[in-house]
Biopython code that builds the backbone (N, CA, C, O; Angstrom):
import numpy as np
from Bio.PDB.StructureBuilder import StructureBuilder

atoms = [
    (1, "UNK", "N", (141.590, 93.870, 66.650)),
    (1, "UNK", "CA", (141.100, 93.217, 66.042)),
    (1, "UNK", "C", (139.482, 93.190, 66.023)),
    (1, "UNK", "O", (138.781, 93.346, 65.023)),
    (2, "UNK", "N", (139.091, 92.983, 67.203)),
    (2, "UNK", "CA", (137.618, 93.263, 67.186)),
    (2, "UNK", "C", (137.227, 94.625, 66.864)),
    (2, "UNK", "O", (136.452, 94.818, 65.927)),
    (3, "UNK", "N", (137.801, 95.824, 67.720)),
    (3, "UNK", "CA", (137.315, 97.091, 67.474)),
    (3, "UNK", "C", (137.523, 97.260, 65.957)),
    (3, "UNK", "O", (136.766, 98.095, 65.461)),
    (4, "UNK", "N", (138.313, 96.704, 65.171)),
    (4, "UNK", "CA", (138.584, 96.884, 63.851)),
    (4, "UNK", "C", (137.242, 96.472, 62.623)),
    (4, "UNK", "O", (136.768, 97.041, 61.639)),
    (5, "UNK", "N", (137.007, 95.210, 63.323)),
    (5, "UNK", "CA", (135.740, 94.635, 62.794)),
    (5, "UNK", "C", (134.405, 95.408, 63.140)),
    (5, "UNK", "O", (133.433, 95.640, 62.422)),
    (6, "UNK", "N", (134.635, 95.711, 64.354)),
    (6, "UNK", "CA", (132.892, 96.373, 64.858)),
    (6, "UNK", "C", (132.761, 97.787, 64.175)),
    (6, "UNK", "O", (131.687, 98.351, 63.964)),
    (7, "UNK", "N", (134.175, 98.345, 63.819)),
    (7, "UNK", "CA", (133.869, 99.925, 63.325)),
    (7, "UNK", "C", (133.403, 99.610, 61.893)),
    (7, "UNK", "O", (132.685, 100.411, 61.294)),
    (8, "UNK", "N", (133.794, 98.477, 61.347)),
    (8, "UNK", "CA", (133.684, 98.099, 59.746)),
    (8, "UNK", "C", (132.034, 98.043, 59.729)),
    (8, "UNK", "O", (131.329, 98.816, 59.082)),
    (9, "UNK", "N", (131.596, 97.047, 60.512)),
    (9, "UNK", "CA", (130.320, 96.582, 60.678)),
    (9, "UNK", "C", (129.494, 98.143, 61.073)),
    (9, "UNK", "O", (128.591, 98.556, 60.346)),
    (10, "UNK", "N", (129.808, 98.667, 61.924)),
    (10, "UNK", "CA", (128.911, 99.900, 62.085)),
    (10, "UNK", "C", (129.175, 100.800, 61.278)),
    (10, "UNK", "O", (128.264, 101.616, 61.140)),
    (11, "UNK", "N", (130.040, 100.964, 60.709)),
    (11, "UNK", "CA", (129.919, 102.189, 59.276)),
    (11, "UNK", "C", (129.400, 101.490, 58.068)),
    (11, "UNK", "O", (129.036, 102.251, 57.171)),
    (12, "UNK", "N", (129.285, 100.217, 57.839)),
    (12, "UNK", "CA", (128.418, 99.426, 57.044)),
    (12, "UNK", "C", (126.840, 99.545, 57.275)),
    (12, "UNK", "O", (126.040, 99.840, 56.387)),
    (13, "UNK", "N", (126.563, 99.307, 58.423)),
    (13, "UNK", "CA", (125.073, 99.534, 58.941)),
    (13, "UNK", "C", (124.612, 100.754, 59.004)),
    (13, "UNK", "O", (123.420, 100.954, 58.768)),
    (14, "UNK", "N", (125.568, 101.915, 59.372)),
    (14, "UNK", "CA", (125.216, 103.343, 59.068)),
    (14, "UNK", "C", (124.804, 103.512, 57.581)),
    (14, "UNK", "O", (123.680, 103.972, 57.376)),
    (15, "UNK", "N", (125.493, 103.230, 56.647)),
    (15, "UNK", "CA", (125.589, 103.497, 55.287)),
    (15, "UNK", "C", (124.139, 102.937, 54.988)),
    (15, "UNK", "O", (123.215, 103.692, 54.685)),
    (16, "UNK", "N", (124.011, 101.669, 55.084)),
    (16, "UNK", "CA", (122.644, 101.133, 54.783)),
    (16, "UNK", "C", (121.685, 101.641, 55.393)),
    (16, "UNK", "O", (120.649, 101.581, 54.732)),
    (17, "UNK", "N", (121.557, 102.216, 56.576)),
    (17, "UNK", "CA", (120.226, 102.669, 57.215)),
    (17, "UNK", "C", (119.909, 104.053, 56.557)),
    (17, "UNK", "O", (118.827, 104.529, 56.213)),
    (18, "UNK", "N", (121.342, 104.620, 56.479)),
    (18, "UNK", "CA", (120.923, 106.131, 55.664)),
    (18, "UNK", "C", (120.186, 105.845, 54.572)),
    (18, "UNK", "O", (119.068, 106.311, 54.353)),
    (19, "UNK", "N", (120.919, 104.911, 53.710)),
    (19, "UNK", "CA", (120.679, 104.803, 52.183)),
    (19, "UNK", "C", (119.225, 104.473, 52.426)),
    (19, "UNK", "O", (118.424, 104.922, 51.606)),
    (20, "UNK", "N", (118.803, 103.810, 53.355)),
    (20, "UNK", "CA", (117.155, 103.073, 53.296)),
    (20, "UNK", "C", (116.091, 104.387, 53.634)),
    (20, "UNK", "O", (114.885, 104.348, 53.390)),
    (21, "UNK", "N", (116.648, 105.295, 54.111)),
    (21, "UNK", "CA", (115.885, 106.628, 54.172)),
    (21, "UNK", "C", (115.398, 107.436, 52.738)),
    (21, "UNK", "O", (114.370, 108.089, 52.555)),
    (22, "UNK", "N", (116.517, 107.147, 51.798)),
    (22, "UNK", "CA", (116.599, 107.518, 50.698)),
    (22, "UNK", "C", (115.864, 106.621, 49.475)),
    (22, "UNK", "O", (115.362, 107.108, 48.462)),
    (23, "UNK", "N", (115.899, 105.770, 49.680)),
    (23, "UNK", "CA", (115.373, 104.557, 49.059)),
    (23, "UNK", "C", (115.014, 103.318, 49.802)),
    (23, "UNK", "O", (115.847, 102.502, 50.198)),
    (24, "UNK", "N", (113.578, 103.213, 49.987)),
    (24, "UNK", "CA", (113.322, 102.046, 50.853)),
    (24, "UNK", "C", (112.650, 100.706, 50.242)),
    (24, "UNK", "O", (112.251, 99.715, 50.853)),
    (25, "UNK", "N", (112.644, 100.980, 48.818)),
    (25, "UNK", "CA", (111.733, 99.772, 48.525)),
    (25, "UNK", "C", (112.899, 98.659, 47.948)),
    (25, "UNK", "O", (112.620, 97.461, 47.896)),
    (26, "UNK", "N", (114.357, 99.226, 47.482)),
    (26, "UNK", "CA", (115.451, 98.166, 46.877)),
    (26, "UNK", "C", (116.344, 97.729, 47.849)),
    (26, "UNK", "O", (117.516, 98.046, 47.642)),
    (27, "UNK", "N", (116.110, 97.096, 48.839)),
    (27, "UNK", "CA", (117.588, 96.467, 49.805)),
    (27, "UNK", "C", (118.767, 96.321, 49.180)),
    (27, "UNK", "O", (119.695, 97.079, 49.462)),
    (28, "UNK", "N", (118.906, 95.311, 48.226)),
    (28, "UNK", "CA", (119.763, 94.995, 47.148)),
    (28, "UNK", "C", (120.584, 95.885, 46.931)),
    (28, "UNK", "O", (121.804, 95.875, 47.092)),
    (29, "UNK", "N", (119.598, 97.037, 46.385)),
    (29, "UNK", "CA", (120.802, 98.267, 45.795)),
    (29, "UNK", "C", (121.222, 98.850, 47.082)),
    (29, "UNK", "O", (122.373, 99.279, 47.005)),
    (30, "UNK", "N", (120.704, 99.004, 48.184)),
    (30, "UNK", "CA", (121.200, 99.547, 49.488)),
    (30, "UNK", "C", (122.375, 98.929, 49.848)),
    (30, "UNK", "O", (123.390, 99.567, 50.127)),
    (31, "UNK", "N", (122.298, 97.614, 49.861)),
    (31, "UNK", "CA", (123.795, 96.869, 50.074)),
    (31, "UNK", "C", (124.647, 96.747, 49.256)),
    (31, "UNK", "O", (125.778, 96.593, 49.716)),
    (32, "UNK", "N", (124.525, 96.757, 47.975)),
    (32, "UNK", "CA", (125.637, 97.087, 46.883)),
    (32, "UNK", "C", (126.131, 98.494, 47.123)),
    (32, "UNK", "O", (127.346, 98.523, 47.316)),
    (33, "UNK", "N", (125.502, 99.726, 47.168)),
    (33, "UNK", "CA", (126.030, 100.885, 47.265)),
    (33, "UNK", "C", (126.923, 101.012, 48.673)),
    (33, "UNK", "O", (128.034, 101.541, 48.676)),
    (34, "UNK", "N", (126.262, 100.429, 49.930)),
    (34, "UNK", "CA", (126.845, 100.332, 51.267)),
    (34, "UNK", "C", (128.245, 99.714, 51.111)),
    (34, "UNK", "O", (129.229, 100.230, 51.641)),
    (35, "UNK", "N", (128.312, 98.493, 50.302)),
    (35, "UNK", "CA", (129.632, 97.850, 50.108)),
    (35, "UNK", "C", (130.258, 98.680, 49.144)),
    (35, "UNK", "O", (131.485, 98.672, 49.242)),
    (36, "UNK", "N", (129.897, 99.236, 48.442)),
    (36, "UNK", "CA", (130.888, 99.908, 47.226)),
    (36, "UNK", "C", (131.610, 101.271, 48.006)),
    (36, "UNK", "O", (132.818, 101.474, 47.883)),
    (37, "UNK", "N", (130.642, 102.264, 48.897)),
    (37, "UNK", "CA", (131.308, 102.971, 49.523)),
    (37, "UNK", "C", (132.218, 102.868, 50.801)),
    (37, "UNK", "O", (132.989, 103.755, 51.168)),
    (38, "UNK", "N", (131.973, 101.373, 51.576)),
    (38, "UNK", "CA", (132.756, 101.400, 52.517)),
    (38, "UNK", "C", (133.967, 100.915, 51.686)),
    (38, "UNK", "O", (134.963, 101.578, 51.975)),
    (39, "UNK", "N", (134.223, 99.883, 50.659)),
    (39, "UNK", "CA", (135.526, 99.169, 50.186)),
    (39, "UNK", "C", (135.987, 100.660, 49.575)),
    (39, "UNK", "O", (137.203, 100.716, 49.759)),
    (40, "UNK", "N", (135.553, 101.831, 48.957)),
    (40, "UNK", "CA", (135.953, 102.503, 48.263)),
    (40, "UNK", "C", (136.808, 103.614, 49.103)),
    (40, "UNK", "O", (137.659, 104.352, 48.609)),
    (41, "UNK", "N", (136.437, 103.585, 50.373)),
    (41, "UNK", "CA", (136.643, 104.505, 51.405)),
    (41, "UNK", "C", (136.561, 105.866, 51.043)),
    (41, "UNK", "O", (136.031, 106.240, 49.997)),
    (42, "UNK", "N", (137.126, 106.698, 51.971)),
    (42, "UNK", "CA", (137.041, 108.205, 51.780)),
    (42, "UNK", "C", (138.175, 108.984, 52.191)),
    (42, "UNK", "O", (138.155, 110.104, 52.701)),
    (43, "UNK", "N", (139.329, 108.149, 51.867)),
    (43, "UNK", "CA", (140.467, 108.836, 52.069)),
    (43, "UNK", "C", (141.015, 109.721, 51.280)),
    (43, "UNK", "O", (140.828, 109.464, 50.091)),
    (44, "UNK", "N", (141.674, 110.750, 51.509)),
    (44, "UNK", "CA", (142.438, 111.468, 50.638)),
    (44, "UNK", "C", (143.747, 111.839, 51.180)),
    (44, "UNK", "O", (144.111, 111.633, 52.338)),
    (45, "UNK", "N", (144.476, 112.448, 50.181)),
    (45, "UNK", "CA", (145.912, 112.558, 50.502)),
    (45, "UNK", "C", (145.984, 113.757, 51.126)),
    (45, "UNK", "O", (144.979, 114.465, 51.057)),
    (46, "UNK", "N", (147.039, 114.206, 51.789)),
    (46, "UNK", "CA", (147.431, 115.622, 52.302)),
    (46, "UNK", "C", (147.637, 116.910, 51.378)),
    (46, "UNK", "O", (148.050, 116.984, 50.221)),
    (47, "UNK", "N", (147.319, 117.649, 52.044)),
    (47, "UNK", "CA", (147.482, 118.990, 51.076)),
    (47, "UNK", "C", (148.524, 119.088, 50.026)),
    (47, "UNK", "O", (148.418, 119.607, 48.914)),
    (48, "UNK", "N", (149.672, 118.433, 50.624)),
    (48, "UNK", "CA", (150.641, 118.735, 49.832)),
    (48, "UNK", "C", (151.309, 117.641, 48.981)),
    (48, "UNK", "O", (152.491, 117.604, 48.641)),
    (49, "UNK", "N", (150.322, 116.743, 48.694)),
    (49, "UNK", "CA", (150.827, 115.449, 48.059)),
    (49, "UNK", "C", (150.681, 115.992, 46.449)),
    (49, "UNK", "O", (150.260, 117.074, 46.041)),
    (50, "UNK", "N", (151.184, 114.838, 45.711)),
    (50, "UNK", "CA", (151.377, 115.363, 44.185)),
    (50, "UNK", "C", (150.067, 114.867, 43.459)),
    (50, "UNK", "O", (149.256, 114.107, 43.986)),
    (51, "UNK", "N", (149.966, 115.343, 42.293)),
    (51, "UNK", "CA", (148.961, 114.909, 41.347)),
    (51, "UNK", "C", (149.056, 113.352, 41.486)),
    (51, "UNK", "O", (148.106, 112.690, 41.903)),
    (52, "UNK", "N", (149.951, 112.940, 41.208)),
    (52, "UNK", "CA", (150.345, 111.291, 40.750)),
    (52, "UNK", "C", (149.686, 110.936, 42.063)),
    (52, "UNK", "O", (148.814, 110.085, 41.888)),
    (53, "UNK", "N", (149.805, 111.267, 43.171)),
    (53, "UNK", "CA", (149.668, 110.628, 44.427)),
    (53, "UNK", "C", (147.637, 110.826, 44.577)),
    (53, "UNK", "O", (146.917, 110.000, 45.138)),
    (54, "UNK", "N", (147.260, 111.835, 44.055)),
    (54, "UNK", "CA", (145.968, 111.854, 44.209)),
    (54, "UNK", "C", (145.293, 111.095, 42.835)),
    (54, "UNK", "O", (144.114, 110.825, 43.066)),
    (55, "UNK", "N", (145.667, 110.731, 41.642)),
    (55, "UNK", "CA", (145.391, 109.762, 40.587)),
    (55, "UNK", "C", (145.352, 108.117, 41.150)),
    (55, "UNK", "O", (144.494, 107.252, 40.971)),
    (56, "UNK", "N", (146.406, 108.083, 41.759)),
    (56, "UNK", "CA", (146.730, 106.670, 42.532)),
    (56, "UNK", "C", (145.761, 106.746, 43.596)),
    (56, "UNK", "O", (144.813, 106.012, 43.315)),
    (57, "UNK", "N", (145.641, 107.196, 44.450)),
    (57, "UNK", "CA", (144.294, 107.373, 45.499)),
    (57, "UNK", "C", (143.081, 106.784, 44.677)),
    (57, "UNK", "O", (142.604, 105.652, 44.757)),
    (58, "UNK", "N", (142.718, 107.790, 43.904)),
    (58, "UNK", "CA", (141.595, 107.682, 43.058)),
    (58, "UNK", "C", (140.957, 106.530, 42.720)),
    (58, "UNK", "O", (139.812, 106.117, 42.903)),
    (59, "UNK", "N", (142.399, 105.883, 41.931)),
    (59, "UNK", "CA", (142.275, 104.282, 41.242)),
    (59, "UNK", "C", (141.908, 103.577, 42.096)),
    (59, "UNK", "O", (140.855, 102.954, 41.967)),
    (60, "UNK", "N", (142.730, 103.471, 43.287)),
    (60, "UNK", "CA", (142.496, 102.864, 44.585)),
    (60, "UNK", "C", (141.122, 102.493, 44.767)),
    (60, "UNK", "O", (140.607, 101.381, 44.655)),
    (61, "UNK", "N", (140.515, 103.801, 45.119)),
    (61, "UNK", "CA", (139.266, 104.048, 45.453)),
    (61, "UNK", "C", (138.292, 103.478, 44.847)),
    (61, "UNK", "O", (137.383, 102.905, 45.448)),
    (62, "UNK", "N", (138.394, 103.591, 43.328)),
    (62, "UNK", "CA", (137.493, 103.089, 42.107)),
    (62, "UNK", "C", (137.279, 101.402, 42.208)),
    (62, "UNK", "O", (136.220, 100.779, 42.129)),
    (63, "UNK", "N", (138.748, 100.853, 42.426)),
    (63, "UNK", "CA", (138.926, 99.597, 42.345)),
    (63, "UNK", "C", (138.327, 99.084, 43.864)),
    (63, "UNK", "O", (137.538, 98.144, 43.772)),
    (64, "UNK", "N", (138.545, 99.483, 44.981)),
    (64, "UNK", "CA", (137.796, 99.285, 46.014)),
    (64, "UNK", "C", (136.343, 99.216, 46.149)),
    (64, "UNK", "O", (135.607, 98.472, 46.797)),
    (65, "UNK", "N", (136.120, 100.261, 45.307)),
    (65, "UNK", "CA", (134.235, 100.204, 45.079)),
    (65, "UNK", "C", (133.837, 99.248, 44.397)),
    (65, "UNK", "O", (132.911, 98.553, 44.815)),
    (66, "UNK", "N", (134.473, 98.981, 43.134)),
    (66, "UNK", "CA", (134.207, 97.798, 42.380)),
    (66, "UNK", "C", (134.276, 96.017, 43.162)),
    (66, "UNK", "O", (133.483, 95.077, 43.208)),
    (67, "UNK", "N", (135.641, 96.258, 43.662)),
    (67, "UNK", "CA", (135.332, 94.910, 44.598)),
    (67, "UNK", "C", (134.267, 94.859, 45.772)),
    (67, "UNK", "O", (133.822, 93.747, 46.061)),
    (68, "UNK", "N", (133.820, 95.967, 46.472)),
    (68, "UNK", "CA", (133.099, 95.662, 47.175)),
    (68, "UNK", "C", (131.720, 95.767, 46.556)),
    (68, "UNK", "O", (130.886, 95.299, 47.331)),
    (69, "UNK", "N", (131.104, 96.290, 45.250)),
    (69, "UNK", "CA", (130.014, 96.042, 44.432)),
    (69, "UNK", "C", (129.872, 94.746, 44.128)),
    (69, "UNK", "O", (128.875, 94.042, 44.284)),
    (70, "UNK", "N", (131.267, 94.375, 43.536)),
    (70, "UNK", "CA", (131.308, 92.641, 43.197)),
    (70, "UNK", "C", (130.964, 91.700, 44.442)),
    (70, "UNK", "O", (130.143, 90.825, 44.167)),
    (71, "UNK", "N", (131.401, 91.710, 45.665)),
    (71, "UNK", "CA", (131.349, 91.104, 46.661)),
    (71, "UNK", "C", (130.033, 91.122, 47.357)),
    (71, "UNK", "O", (129.591, 90.171, 48.003)),
    (72, "UNK", "N", (129.380, 92.373, 47.167)),
    (72, "UNK", "CA", (127.876, 92.385, 47.533)),
    (72, "UNK", "C", (126.652, 91.673, 46.365)),
    (72, "UNK", "O", (125.585, 91.079, 46.519)),
    (73, "UNK", "N", (127.277, 92.001, 45.451)),
    (73, "UNK", "CA", (126.388, 91.145, 44.425)),
    (73, "UNK", "C", (126.745, 89.640, 44.575)),
    (73, "UNK", "O", (125.766, 88.903, 44.688)),
    (74, "UNK", "N", (127.542, 89.255, 44.589)),
    (74, "UNK", "CA", (127.764, 87.810, 45.145)),
    (74, "UNK", "C", (126.817, 87.316, 46.250)),
    (74, "UNK", "O", (126.021, 86.381, 46.174)),
    (75, "UNK", "N", (127.045, 88.078, 47.225)),
    (75, "UNK", "CA", (126.084, 87.905, 48.555)),
    (75, "UNK", "C", (124.778, 87.845, 48.240)),
    (75, "UNK", "O", (124.112, 86.863, 48.568)),
    (76, "UNK", "N", (124.200, 88.977, 47.504)),
    (76, "UNK", "CA", (122.729, 89.164, 47.219)),
    (76, "UNK", "C", (122.383, 87.921, 46.417)),
    (76, "UNK", "O", (121.269, 87.424, 46.580)),
    (77, "UNK", "N", (123.325, 87.325, 45.482)),
    (77, "UNK", "CA", (122.762, 86.287, 44.474)),
    (77, "UNK", "C", (122.925, 84.974, 45.372)),
    (77, "UNK", "O", (122.128, 84.041, 45.270)),
    (78, "UNK", "N", (123.969, 84.958, 46.226)),
    (78, "UNK", "CA", (123.936, 83.604, 46.900)),
    (78, "UNK", "C", (122.792, 83.545, 47.818)),
    (78, "UNK", "O", (122.306, 82.437, 48.045)),
    (79, "UNK", "N", (122.315, 84.552, 48.355)),
    (79, "UNK", "CA", (121.284, 84.466, 49.631)),
    (79, "UNK", "C", (119.603, 84.911, 49.196)),
    (79, "UNK", "O", (118.639, 85.000, 49.956)),
    (80, "UNK", "N", (119.657, 85.129, 47.792)),
    (80, "UNK", "CA", (118.482, 85.346, 47.154)),
    (80, "UNK", "C", (118.109, 84.739, 45.803)),
    (80, "UNK", "O", (117.366, 85.209, 44.941)),
    (81, "UNK", "N", (118.874, 83.448, 45.810)),
    (81, "UNK", "CA", (118.530, 82.827, 44.600)),
    (81, "UNK", "C", (117.181, 82.501, 44.173)),
    (81, "UNK", "O", (117.055, 81.957, 43.076)),
    (82, "UNK", "N", (116.139, 82.754, 44.883)),
    (82, "UNK", "CA", (114.856, 82.104, 44.719)),
    (82, "UNK", "C", (114.114, 83.321, 43.891)),
    (82, "UNK", "O", (113.116, 83.227, 43.177)),
    (83, "UNK", "N", (115.015, 84.668, 44.243)),
    (83, "UNK", "CA", (114.260, 86.050, 43.778)),
    (83, "UNK", "C", (114.765, 86.378, 42.313)),
    (83, "UNK", "O", (114.090, 86.869, 41.408)),
    (84, "UNK", "N", (116.017, 86.024, 42.275)),
    (84, "UNK", "CA", (117.081, 86.251, 40.754)),
    (84, "UNK", "C", (117.070, 84.859, 39.732)),
    (84, "UNK", "O", (116.775, 84.855, 38.537)),
    (85, "UNK", "N", (117.413, 83.884, 40.432)),
    (85, "UNK", "CA", (117.326, 82.828, 39.627)),
    (85, "UNK", "C", (116.398, 81.720, 39.674)),
    (85, "UNK", "O", (116.721, 80.534, 39.737)),
    (86, "UNK", "N", (115.117, 82.226, 39.635)),
    (86, "UNK", "CA", (113.794, 81.327, 39.526)),
    (86, "UNK", "C", (113.985, 80.434, 38.527)),
    (86, "UNK", "O", (113.784, 79.244, 38.772)),
    (87, "UNK", "N", (114.310, 80.751, 37.522)),
    (87, "UNK", "CA", (114.078, 79.989, 36.145)),
    (87, "UNK", "C", (115.055, 79.066, 36.018)),
    (87, "UNK", "O", (114.851, 78.059, 35.341)),
    (88, "UNK", "N", (116.379, 79.304, 36.720)),
    (88, "UNK", "CA", (117.456, 78.210, 36.674)),
    (88, "UNK", "C", (117.439, 77.488, 37.786)),
    (88, "UNK", "O", (118.337, 77.851, 38.545)),
    (89, "UNK", "N", (116.623, 76.387, 38.311)),
    (89, "UNK", "CA", (116.848, 75.692, 39.018)),
    (89, "UNK", "C", (117.359, 74.479, 38.887)),
    (89, "UNK", "O", (117.070, 73.665, 38.009)),
    (90, "UNK", "N", (118.340, 74.312, 40.007)),
    (90, "UNK", "CA", (119.222, 72.799, 39.563)),
    (90, "UNK", "C", (118.877, 71.549, 40.226)),
    (90, "UNK", "O", (119.470, 70.511, 39.933)),
]
sb = StructureBuilder()
sb.init_structure("model")
sb.init_model(0)
sb.init_chain("A")
sb.init_seg("    ")
for serial, (resi, resn, name, xyz) in enumerate(atoms, 1):
    if name == "N":
        sb.init_residue(resn, " ", resi, " ")
    sb.init_atom(name, np.array(xyz, "f"), 0.0, 1.0, " ", f" {name:<3s}", serial, name[0])
structure = sb.get_structure()
């Protein structure tokens, strides 16, 4: 289980570092993109898979990317309240 979480953390960090070379200014966008790419995954069916299997996997990748982006957005809003919710102090 530790290997799995280590691999996920390494992949997420590698995507984040690669994105920081492309866009250095906004770490929040890099975080959301990394999470979307990680959750979306890069799996593809084998060459003999039917068209419906391709559509199902594409749908799952899209849903996974959306979940990753939403989770990263929540994380960003949770830890950067002062930056994004400055006018809504409780």
